[in-house]
C-alpha positions as CSV (number, residue, x, y, z in Angstrom):
1,X,16.0,-40.9,39.7
2,X,17.3,-43.6,41.0
3,X,20.7,-43.5,40.1
4,X,23.0,-46.7,39.0
5,X,25.4,-45.7,41.6
6,X,26.2,-42.9,43.7
7,X,29.7,-42.8,45.4
8,X,29.0,-40.1,47.6
9,X,26.1,-42.1,49.2
10,X,28.0,-45.1,49.3
11,X,31.1,-43.3,51.3
12,X,29.1,-40.9,53.4
13,X,28.8,-43.6,55.9
14,X,32.2,-43.7,56.7
15,X,32.6,-40.0,56.4
16,X,33.9,-39.0,59.7
17,X,36.5,-41.9,59.8
18,X,37.8,-41.6,56.6
19,X,38.6,-37.4,57.0
20,X,40.1,-38.2,60.5
21,X,42.3,-40.9,58.6
22,X,43.1,-38.6,55.7
23,X,44.2,-36.0,58.1
24,X,46.3,-38.7,59.9
25,X,48.2,-39.3,56.5
26,X,48.4,-35.6,55.7
27,X,50.0,-34.7,58.7
28,X,52.5,-38.0,58.6
29,X,54.4,-36.5,55.1
30,X,54.6,-39.8,54.2
31,X,53.0,-40.7,51.1
32,X,54.6,-43.7,49.2
33,X,55.3,-47.2,50.5
34,X,54.8,-46.1,54.1
35,X,53.1,-48.3,57.4
36,X,49.5,-47.8,55.8
37,X,50.4,-49.6,52.7
38,X,52.0,-52.4,54.7
39,X,49.3,-52.6,57.4
40,X,46.5,-52.6,54.5
41,X,48.5,-55.4,53.0
42,X,48.8,-57.5,56.2
43,X,45.0,-56.8,57.0
44,X,43.7,-57.9,53.5
45,X,45.9,-60.8,53.2
46,X,44.4,-61.9,56.6
47,X,41.1,-61.3,55.2
48,X,41.7,-63.4,52.0
49,X,43.5,-66.0,53.8
50,X,46.7,-65.9,51.8
51,X,50.5,-65.4,53.4
52,X,50.7,-62.2,51.5
53,X,49.2,-59.0,49.8
54,X,51.4,-56.5,47.7
55,X,49.5,-53.2,46.8
56,X,49.7,-51.7,43.5
57,X,48.5,-49.0,41.3
58,X,45.7,-50.3,39.6
59,X,43.6,-53.7,39.0
60,X,45.0,-54.0,35.3
61,X,48.4,-53.4,36.9
62,X,47.7,-56.2,39.3
63,X,46.7,-58.5,36.8
64,X,49.9,-57.7,34.4
65,X,52.3,-57.8,37.4
66,X,50.9,-61.2,38.3
67,X,51.0,-62.8,34.6
68,X,54.4,-60.8,34.5
69,X,55.9,-62.7,37.5
70,X,55.4,-66.0,36.2
71,X,57.9,-65.2,33.9
72,X,56.6,-67.3,31.0
73,X,58.3,-67.6,27.3
74,X,57.2,-65.0,24.7
75,X,54.2,-66.2,22.8
76,X,53.1,-68.8,25.9
77,X,49.4,-69.1,25.8
78,X,47.2,-68.2,28.9
79,X,43.4,-69.4,28.8
80,X,41.1,-66.8,29.8
81,X,36.7,-66.7,29.7
82,X,35.6,-64.9,26.4
83,X,33.0,-62.8,28.0
84,X,35.6,-61.0,30.5
85,X,36.5,-57.2,30.4
86,X,39.2,-56.1,28.6
87,X,41.6,-55.5,31.1
88,X,42.0,-59.3,31.9
89,X,43.2,-59.5,28.2
90,X,45.3,-56.5,28.0
91,X,47.3,-58.1,31.0
92,X,48.3,-60.9,29.1
93,X,49.1,-58.9,25.9
94,X,51.1,-56.3,27.6
95,X,53.4,-59.3,28.6
96,X,53.8,-60.8,25.0
97,X,51.7,-63.5,25.6
98,X,48.6,-65.1,23.7
99,X,45.4,-65.0,25.3
100,X,43.3,-68.1,24.3
101,X,39.2,-67.5,24.8
102,X,37.2,-70.2,26.4
103,X,33.7,-70.0,26.5
104,X,31.8,-69.2,29.8
105,X,28.5,-70.8,31.5
106,X,26.1,-69.6,30.3
107,X,24.2,-69.7,33.6
108,X,27.0,-68.6,35.8
109,X,28.8,-66.3,33.2
110,X,32.2,-68.0,34.5
111,X,34.6,-69.8,32.6
112,X,33.2,-73.0,31.6
113,X,35.4,-75.7,33.2
114,X,33.9,-78.4,30.7
115,X,35.4,-76.3,28.0
116,X,38.8,-75.7,29.3
117,X,40.6,-79.3,27.8
118,X,39.9,-78.5,24.5
119,X,41.7,-75.5,24.2
120,X,45.0,-76.6,25.9
121,X,48.4,-77.7,24.3
122,X,51.8,-77.7,24.5
123,X,51.9,-73.8,24.7
124,X,49.5,-73.6,27.3
125,X,51.0,-72.1,30.5
126,X,48.1,-70.6,33.2
127,X,44.3,-70.3,33.4
128,X,43.4,-66.9,34.1
129,X,39.8,-67.4,35.9
130,X,37.7,-64.4,36.4
131,X,35.1,-64.4,39.4
132,X,32.7,-62.3,37.2
133,X,29.9,-60.1,38.9
134,X,31.0,-61.4,42.2
135,X,30.4,-65.0,41.9
136,X,33.2,-67.3,42.5
137,X,34.2,-69.6,39.3
138,X,33.6,-73.3,39.9
139,X,37.0,-74.1,40.9
140,X,37.3,-77.6,42.1
141,X,37.4,-78.7,38.4
142,X,39.4,-76.1,37.3
143,X,42.0,-77.0,40.0
144,X,41.9,-80.2,38.8
145,X,42.6,-79.5,35.1
146,X,45.7,-77.3,36.5
147,X,47.2,-79.8,38.5
148,X,46.5,-82.5,35.9
149,X,48.3,-80.2,32.9
150,X,50.9,-78.4,35.3
151,X,49.4,-75.2,34.5
152,X,49.5,-72.1,36.6
153,X,46.5,-70.1,38.4
154,X,45.9,-66.5,38.2
155,X,42.6,-65.4,39.6
156,X,40.9,-62.0,38.7
157,X,39.3,-61.1,41.8
158,X,38.1,-57.5,40.7
159,X,34.5,-57.9,41.3
160,X,34.8,-60.5,44.0
161,X,36.1,-59.2,47.2
162,X,34.8,-61.3,49.9
163,X,32.8,-63.9,47.6
164,X,33.4,-67.8,48.4
165,X,33.4,-71.0,46.9
166,X,32.5,-73.7,49.4
167,X,33.3,-71.4,52.3
168,X,36.9,-70.4,50.9
169,X,37.4,-67.0,49.8
170,X,38.1,-65.9,46.4
171,X,41.6,-64.9,46.1
172,X,43.2,-67.8,47.9
173,X,42.8,-70.3,45.2
174,X,45.4,-69.6,42.8
175,X,49.0,-69.2,42.5
176,X,48.2,-65.7,42.5
177,X,45.2,-63.5,42.6
178,X,44.4,-59.9,41.2
179,X,42.2,-57.3,43.0
180,X,40.8,-54.0,41.7
181,X,40.2,-51.4,44.3
182,X,38.4,-48.9,41.5
183,X,35.9,-46.5,43.6
184,X,32.6,-48.9,42.2
185,X,34.0,-52.1,43.9
186,X,32.5,-53.4,46.9
187,X,35.8,-52.3,48.4
188,X,36.3,-49.4,46.5
189,X,39.2,-46.5,46.8
190,X,39.0,-43.0,46.2
191,X,40.9,-43.6,42.8
192,X,43.1,-46.1,41.3
193,X,44.2,-49.0,43.2
194,X,45.1,-52.9,43.5
195,X,46.8,-55.6,45.1
196,X,47.9,-58.9,44.4
197,X,47.4,-61.8,46.9
198,X,49.5,-65.2,47.1
199,X,50.9,-67.7,49.2
200,X,54.3,-67.7,47.3
201,X,57.1,-65.9,48.7
202,X,59.1,-66.0,45.9
203,X,56.1,-64.2,44.1
204,X,55.9,-62.0,46.8
205,X,59.4,-60.5,46.7
206,X,59.2,-60.4,42.8
207,X,55.9,-58.1,42.8
208,X,57.3,-56.1,45.4
209,X,60.3,-55.7,42.9
210,X,58.4,-54.9,40.0
211,X,55.8,-52.4,41.4
212,X,58.8,-50.1,42.3
213,X,60.9,-50.0,39.0
214,X,62.3,-53.5,39.9
215,X,64.0,-52.5,42.7
216,X,64.5,-53.7,46.3
217,X,67.1,-51.2,47.4
218,X,66.9,-47.5,46.5
219,X,69.1,-47.1,43.4
220,X,69.6,-50.6,42.6
221,X,67.4,-52.0,39.9
222,X,67.5,-56.2,39.5
223,X,64.4,-56.3,37.2
224,X,62.6,-54.5,34.2
225,X,60.0,-53.1,36.9
226,X,57.2,-50.5,36.7
227,X,56.0,-47.4,38.5
228,X,52.9,-49.1,40.2
229,X,52.6,-48.3,44.0
230,X,49.4,-48.2,45.9
231,X,49.7,-44.9,47.8
232,X,49.6,-44.2,51.4
233,X,46.4,-42.2,51.2
234,X,44.3,-45.1,49.3
235,X,45.7,-47.6,51.7
236,X,44.8,-45.6,55.0
237,X,41.3,-45.1,53.3
238,X,41.2,-48.8,52.2
239,X,41.9,-50.0,55.6
240,X,38.8,-47.7,56.9
241,X,36.6,-49.4,54.4
242,X,37.8,-53.1,54.8
243,X,36.4,-52.9,58.3
244,X,33.0,-52.7,57.2
245,X,33.5,-54.9,53.9
246,X,31.1,-57.4,55.3
247,X,28.6,-55.3,55.8
248,X,28.6,-53.8,52.5
249,X,28.6,-57.3,50.9
250,X,25.5,-58.1,53.2
251,X,23.6,-55.3,52.3
252,X,24.2,-55.9,48.6
253,X,23.3,-59.5,49.1
254,X,20.1,-58.2,50.8
255,X,19.0,-55.9,48.0
256,X,19.7,-59.0,45.6
257,X,17.8,-61.2,47.4
258,X,14.9,-58.9,47.0
259,X,15.5,-58.5,43.2
260,X,15.5,-62.0,42.8
261,X,12.3,-63.0,45.0
262,X,10.2,-60.2,43.3
263,X,11.5,-59.9,39.6
264,X,9.2,-62.0,37.6
265,X,10.2,-64.9,35.4
266,X,10.4,-62.6,32.0
267,X,13.8,-61.9,33.5
268,X,17.0,-64.5,33.8
269,X,18.2,-63.9,37.1
270,X,21.5,-64.8,38.7
271,X,21.6,-68.5,39.9
272,X,21.7,-69.3,43.2
273,X,23.8,-72.4,44.7
274,X,24.6,-73.3,48.4
275,X,28.4,-73.7,47.2
276,X,28.5,-70.1,46.2
277,X,28.5,-66.9,48.6
278,X,28.2,-64.2,46.1
279,X,28.7,-60.8,47.0
280,X,26.8,-59.1,43.9
281,X,29.4,-56.6,42.6
282,X,26.9,-56.5,40.2
283,X,22.9,-57.5,40.1
284,X,22.7,-58.6,36.5
285,X,19.6,-60.0,34.7
286,X,19.3,-60.9,30.9
287,X,16.8,-60.2,28.4
288,X,16.0,-60.7,24.8
289,X,15.1,-57.1,24.5
290,X,17.7,-55.7,26.6
291,X,18.4,-52.1,24.7
292,X,14.7,-51.7,24.9
293,X,14.3,-52.3,28.7
294,X,17.1,-50.2,29.5
295,X,15.5,-47.3,27.6
296,X,12.1,-48.0,29.1
297,X,13.7,-47.7,32.7
298,X,15.7,-44.4,31.7
299,X,12.3,-43.1,30.7
300,X,11.1,-44.2,34.1
301,X,13.7,-42.5,35.9
302,X,16.1,-45.7,36.6
303,X,19.6,-45.7,35.7
304,X,21.3,-49.0,34.6
305,X,24.6,-49.8,33.0
306,X,25.6,-52.8,30.5
307,X,28.8,-55.1,31.7
308,X,29.7,-55.2,28.8
309,X,28.3,-54.3,25.7
310,X,31.1,-55.5,23.4
311,X,32.9,-58.8,23.9
312,X,37.1,-58.7,23.8
313,X,36.9,-60.6,20.3
314,X,34.9,-57.5,18.9
315,X,37.3,-54.9,20.2
316,X,39.7,-52.7,17.6
317,X,42.4,-53.4,20.2
318,X,42.3,-57.1,20.0
319,X,41.4,-57.1,16.0
320,X,43.5,-60.3,14.3
321,X,43.9,-62.0,17.5
322,X,41.4,-64.3,17.0
323,X,41.0,-64.6,13.4
324,X,37.9,-66.7,12.3
325,X,36.7,-67.6,15.4
326,X,33.4,-67.1,17.2
327,X,32.1,-67.3,20.5
328,X,28.4,-67.5,20.7
329,X,27.6,-67.8,24.4
330,X,29.7,-64.9,24.7
331,X,27.6,-62.9,22.1
332,X,24.7,-64.0,23.9
333,X,25.5,-62.9,27.0
334,X,26.7,-59.5,26.0
335,X,23.8,-59.1,23.8
336,X,21.3,-59.4,26.3
337,X,23.0,-58.6,29.9
338,X,22.1,-55.6,32.0
339,X,23.0,-54.3,35.3
340,X,20.7,-53.2,37.8
341,X,21.0,-50.5,40.6
342,X,22.4,-52.5,43.6
343,X,24.9,-50.7,45.5
344,X,25.6,-49.8,49.4
345,X,23.8,-46.9,48.7
346,X,20.6,-47.9,47.7
347,X,17.8,-48.5,49.9
348,X,15.3,-51.4,50.0
349,X,12.6,-48.8,49.0
350,X,14.6,-48.0,45.9
351,X,15.1,-51.4,45.2
352,X,11.4,-52.2,45.3
353,X,10.6,-49.2,43.3
354,X,12.7,-50.6,40.5
355,X,11.0,-53.8,40.8
356,X,7.8,-52.2,40.7
357,X,8.8,-50.4,37.2
358,X,10.6,-53.3,35.5
359,X,8.1,-55.9,36.1
360,X,5.4,-54.0,34.1
361,X,7.9,-53.6,31.1
């Protein structure tokens, strides 16, 4: 069986270093907001190319606290791609704001800059872009639109650790950028963790307060905050894996190249463009008989995933938000997308085996 993901295999390569690091944290007796969090924040900010990084409890928290930090008036609108994962939508809703869906580009799966202007009105205050599957959004036109309309930009970088647009790393374009370190990410933790990167010192201070009950000084609470702190264990272990992130990305890019060069043209493969450095958190293909293809592969001992089977506007949790609106591009993606095995734990031989089987479909 070729599994879609095996985190035991992924992390085995760092086992000794991880165990030694864990013992150091255990022996220190300090587990919340200590030196490991501070050191990871500094290292990750340097990697992304921003002035600061604020560690939080999860990717959803990173998104929610980023939106909260903007301090927008209740009911303000934030533009967001219609095919994103539900977390991006939930962050906006949790802040009592209105998510306005913009269709993606059918080729990149990211928000289509050509469809943004038509959704902007006086209530629009921000664009929340999502660098889906490990490919950066087309940032130049998005930044131009934001500047022209005085809109803030938040980046959802949950799947784009190290991805680049014109040699600039995602997470360094917007006013803030939210990252998830969920265990399956290219930079994955050993539980839930996330962070926000920014160049805005005021935002940094607000984020640090919001993650810690709204407090900078113990027992003095200035804001209506949350309990969302990256713990010392996750920070210490993430520091170890951050040193290997470029190798992880290179490995996944190599496996993806094998797929792209050898899968036959019955399958719609990710587009490749020199302006983009893709890190393939997910290697996705599309096919009109996606469900039959998935079933065929599992019968041949190959596991796949669907990211994602249901678009946000069809979820029960969002019922009534977009009454009477339809998103055909999003529907086409959700109905045909399939994620193939492509992790740091996979070998080239396994990928060639997947290709051999899938090309017979």
